[in-house]
MIGU-508110 format. One record per residue: residue number from 0; residue in three letters; x, y, z of N, C-alpha, C in turn. Coordinates in Angstrom, 3 decimals, padded with zeros to 6 digits, m for minus. Layout:
N
+-----+-----+----------+----------+----------+----------+----------+----------+----------+----------+----------+
!   i !  aa !     n.xx !     n.yy !     n.zz !    ca.xx !    ca.yy !    ca.zz !     c.xx !     c.yy !     c.zz !
+-----+-----+----------+----------+----------+----------+----------+----------+----------+----------+----------+
! NUM ! ALA !        X !        Y !        Z !        X !        Y !        Z !        X !        Y !        Z !
...
+-----+-----+----------+----------+----------+----------+----------+----------+----------+----------+----------+
END
This chain:
54
+-----+-----+----------+----------+----------+----------+----------+----------+----------+----------+----------+
!   i !  aa !     n.xx !     n.yy !     n.zz !    ca.xx !    ca.yy !    ca.zz !     c.xx !     c.yy !     c.zz !
+-----+-----+----------+----------+----------+----------+----------+----------+----------+----------+----------+
!   0 ! UNK !  003.285 ! m002.406 ! m006.539 !  002.860 ! m001.477 ! m005.826 !  001.902 ! m000.564 ! m007.398 !
!   1 ! UNK !  002.941 ! m000.227 ! m008.020 !  002.324 !  000.871 ! m008.445 !  001.328 ! m000.378 ! m010.065 !
!   2 ! UNK !  001.877 ! m001.292 ! m010.274 !  000.848 ! m001.968 ! m011.191 ! m000.651 ! m002.444 ! m010.510 !
!   3 ! UNK ! m000.351 ! m002.905 ! m009.083 ! m001.688 ! m003.015 ! m008.164 ! m002.436 ! m001.621 ! m008.139 !
!   4 ! UNK ! m001.914 ! m001.030 ! m008.246 ! m003.250 !  000.531 ! m007.985 ! m003.681 !  001.154 ! m009.037 !
!   5 ! UNK ! m002.880 !  000.188 ! m010.156 ! m003.507 !  000.879 ! m011.676 ! m005.431 !  000.836 ! m011.441 !
!   6 ! UNK ! m005.671 ! m000.465 ! m011.745 ! m007.754 ! m000.440 ! m011.554 ! m008.113 ! m001.133 ! m010.053 !
!   7 ! UNK ! m007.765 ! m000.636 ! m008.697 ! m008.039 ! m001.768 ! m007.841 ! m009.598 ! m001.443 ! m007.868 !
!   8 ! UNK ! m010.452 ! m002.518 ! m007.171 ! m012.488 ! m002.180 ! m006.979 ! m012.337 ! m002.768 ! m005.474 !
!   9 ! UNK ! m011.896 ! m002.146 ! m004.638 ! m012.153 ! m002.782 ! m003.364 ! m012.468 ! m001.318 ! m002.564 !
!  10 ! UNK ! m013.166 ! m001.572 ! m001.176 ! m013.300 ! m000.485 ! m000.153 ! m012.741 ! m000.636 !  000.690 !
!  11 ! UNK ! m012.179 ! m001.896 !  001.381 ! m011.465 ! m002.097 !  002.697 ! m010.486 ! m002.264 !  002.602 !
!  12 ! UNK ! m009.366 ! m002.035 !  003.636 ! m008.193 ! m002.636 !  003.870 ! m008.236 ! m003.146 !  005.395 !
!  13 ! UNK ! m007.654 ! m004.263 !  005.420 ! m007.779 ! m005.185 !  006.419 ! m006.183 ! m005.554 !  006.743 !
!  14 ! UNK ! m005.556 ! m004.667 !  007.756 ! m004.340 ! m004.792 !  007.878 ! m003.845 ! m006.046 !  008.814 !
!  15 ! UNK ! m002.398 ! m006.243 !  008.525 ! m002.443 ! m007.232 !  009.472 ! m002.052 ! m006.798 !  011.204 !
!  16 ! UNK ! m002.200 ! m005.831 !  011.104 ! m002.225 ! m004.789 !  012.614 ! m002.835 ! m003.609 !  012.171 !
!  17 ! UNK ! m003.593 ! m002.909 !  013.428 ! m004.186 ! m001.734 !  013.427 ! m005.886 ! m002.162 !  013.197 !
!  18 ! UNK ! m006.512 ! m000.750 !  012.858 ! m008.042 ! m001.354 !  012.772 ! m008.228 ! m001.425 !  011.139 !
!  19 ! UNK ! m009.407 ! m001.699 !  011.264 ! m009.605 ! m001.914 !  009.834 ! m010.646 ! m000.055 !  008.890 !
!  20 ! UNK ! m010.024 ! m000.682 !  007.388 ! m010.026 !  000.957 !  007.065 ! m011.548 !  000.659 !  006.081 !
!  21 ! UNK ! m012.472 !  001.622 !  005.746 ! m013.457 !  002.022 !  004.434 ! m013.752 !  003.206 !  004.101 !
!  22 ! UNK ! m013.231 !  002.476 !  002.938 ! m013.943 !  004.367 !  001.762 ! m013.964 !  003.576 !  001.036 !
!  23 ! UNK ! m015.208 !  004.785 !  000.360 ! m015.979 !  004.569 ! m000.796 ! m015.047 !  004.148 ! m002.332 !
!  24 ! UNK ! m015.004 !  002.894 ! m003.047 ! m014.044 !  002.237 ! m003.959 ! m013.511 !  003.433 ! m004.882 !
!  25 ! UNK ! m013.734 !  004.395 ! m005.371 ! m013.197 !  005.619 ! m006.072 ! m012.438 !  006.390 ! m005.290 !
!  26 ! UNK ! m013.034 !  006.767 ! m003.959 ! m011.477 !  007.310 ! m003.066 ! m010.241 !  006.222 ! m002.924 !
!  27 ! UNK ! m010.712 !  005.077 ! m002.440 ! m009.894 !  004.281 ! m002.126 ! m009.058 !  003.923 ! m003.510 !
!  28 ! UNK ! m009.621 !  003.594 ! m004.384 ! m008.505 !  003.768 ! m005.488 ! m007.350 !  004.976 ! m005.958 !
!  29 ! UNK ! m008.030 !  006.426 ! m005.636 ! m007.351 !  007.650 ! m005.396 ! m006.452 !  007.189 ! m004.865 !
!  30 ! UNK ! m006.371 !  007.103 ! m003.296 ! m005.104 !  006.732 ! m002.287 ! m004.753 !  005.821 ! m002.388 !
!  31 ! UNK ! m004.955 !  004.578 ! m003.328 ! m003.806 !  003.949 ! m003.516 ! m002.870 !  004.106 ! m004.612 !
!  32 ! UNK ! m003.422 !  004.593 ! m005.754 ! m002.879 !  005.626 ! m006.279 ! m001.761 !  006.338 ! m005.985 !
!  33 ! UNK ! m002.251 !  007.439 ! m004.930 ! m001.489 !  008.170 ! m004.201 ! m000.250 !  007.204 ! m003.936 !
!  34 ! UNK ! m000.164 !  006.722 ! m002.890 !  000.612 !  005.489 ! m002.325 !  001.693 !  004.828 ! m003.122 !
!  35 ! UNK !  000.924 !  004.401 ! m004.484 !  002.025 !  004.098 ! m005.389 !  003.050 !  004.921 ! m006.203 !
!  36 ! UNK !  002.575 !  006.138 ! m006.395 !  003.331 !  007.202 ! m006.592 !  004.318 !  007.586 ! m005.764 !
!  37 ! UNK !  003.862 !  008.008 ! m004.387 !  004.500 !  008.003 ! m003.411 !  005.591 !  006.850 ! m003.316 !
!  38 ! UNK !  005.412 !  006.145 ! m003.372 !  006.058 !  004.603 ! m002.655 !  007.068 !  004.485 ! m004.083 !
!  39 ! UNK !  007.347 !  004.780 ! m005.417 !  007.955 !  004.956 ! m006.057 !  009.280 !  005.894 ! m006.439 !
!  40 ! UNK !  009.131 !  006.773 ! m005.284 !  010.084 !  007.624 ! m005.238 !  010.940 !  007.459 ! m003.853 !
!  41 ! UNK !  010.697 !  006.750 ! m003.235 !  011.490 !  005.886 ! m002.027 !  012.532 !  005.232 ! m002.636 !
!  42 ! UNK !  013.666 !  005.760 ! m002.288 !  015.411 !  005.356 ! m002.417 !  015.548 !  003.399 ! m002.369 !
!  43 ! UNK !  015.791 !  002.938 ! m003.073 !  015.947 !  001.648 ! m002.837 !  017.195 !  000.981 ! m002.033 !
!  44 ! UNK !  017.183 !  000.434 ! m000.905 !  018.206 !  000.011 ! m000.010 !  017.584 ! m001.646 ! m000.011 !
!  45 ! UNK !  019.454 ! m002.229 !  000.696 !  019.362 ! m003.205 !  000.517 !  018.729 ! m003.768 !  001.975 !
!  46 ! UNK !  017.732 ! m004.768 !  002.244 !  017.324 ! m005.432 !  003.522 !  018.082 ! m005.663 !  004.581 !
!  47 ! UNK !  018.449 ! m005.475 !  005.818 !  019.378 ! m006.729 !  006.348 !  018.436 ! m007.594 !  006.824 !
!  48 ! UNK !  018.422 ! m008.628 !  006.491 !  017.618 ! m010.051 !  006.578 !  018.030 ! m010.361 !  007.995 !
!  49 ! UNK !  019.028 ! m010.356 !  008.472 !  019.896 ! m010.620 !  010.200 !  019.046 ! m009.875 !  010.895 !
!  50 ! UNK !  018.557 ! m008.744 !  010.811 !  018.033 ! m007.631 !  011.818 !  016.674 ! m008.104 !  011.816 !
!  51 ! UNK !  015.843 ! m008.606 !  010.625 !  014.681 ! m009.050 !  010.669 !  014.256 ! m010.144 !  011.319 !
!  52 ! UNK !  013.567 ! m010.467 !  012.442 !  013.027 ! m011.700 !  012.627 !  011.560 ! m012.401 !  012.189 !
!  53 ! UNK !  011.922 ! m013.358 !  011.632 !  010.639 ! m014.151 !  010.795 !  009.770 ! m015.169 !  012.127 !
+-----+-----+----------+----------+----------+----------+----------+----------+----------+----------+----------+
END
């Protein structure tokens, strides 16, 4: 996440569900950097793959 947030150059987020979201590229870059900073603070935990339906 952090590596990809360094120099993103896009203005749209196209989620797998939910709505589209467009911001000016500079604002999107700052928001993605903020997301990368926040996600770096999340505690790591093992994923229970049996609980996830693929």
